[in-house]
C-alpha positions in Angstrom: 156.0 105.2 1.6 159.4 105.5 3.2 161.1 102.5 4.7 161.6 102.4 8.5 164.0 100.4 10.6 163.0 96.9 11.6 162.3 98.0 15.2 161.4 101.7 15.7 159.2 101.2 18.8 162.1 101.4 21.3 160.5 104.4 23.2 157.3 102.4 23.6 159.2 99.3 24.6 161.1 101.4 27.2 157.9 102.9 28.6 156.2 99.5 28.9 159.3 98.1 30.7 159.2 101.0 33.2 155.4 100.5 33.7 156.1 96.8 34.4 158.7 97.7 37.0 156.4 100.2 38.7 153.6 97.6 38.9 156.0 94.9 40.2 157.3 97.2 43.0 153.7 98.3 44.0 153.4 96.7 47.5 149.7 97.6 47.9 148.3 95.9 44.9 146.9 92.4 45.1 149.2 89.8 43.7 146.7 88.4 41.1 146.0 91.9 39.7 149.7 92.7 39.5 150.4 89.5 37.6 147.6 90.1 35.2 148.9 93.6 34.5 152.5 92.4 34.0 151.2 89.6 31.7 149.4 92.2 29.6 152.5 94.3 29.3 154.6 91.3 28.3 152.0 90.5 25.6 152.1 94.1 24.4 156.0 94.0 24.2 155.8 90.8 22.1 153.1 92.3 19.8 155.1 95.5 19.1 158.2 93.4 18.3 160.5 94.3 21.2 163.7 92.4 20.6 164.0 91.4 24.2 160.5 89.8 24.2 160.3 87.8 21.0 
């Protein structure tokens, strides 16, 4: 098995950040649903080890 860098999920981290921004800017969505979606994305960022979300 080859060794990998400590954090090689940067493209995933970037995509999740972009999704979070799109959800945040969506004016038509109910606030509670937006917050639940953003919380889920924050959890995913922590689970994949995104350096900004540890």
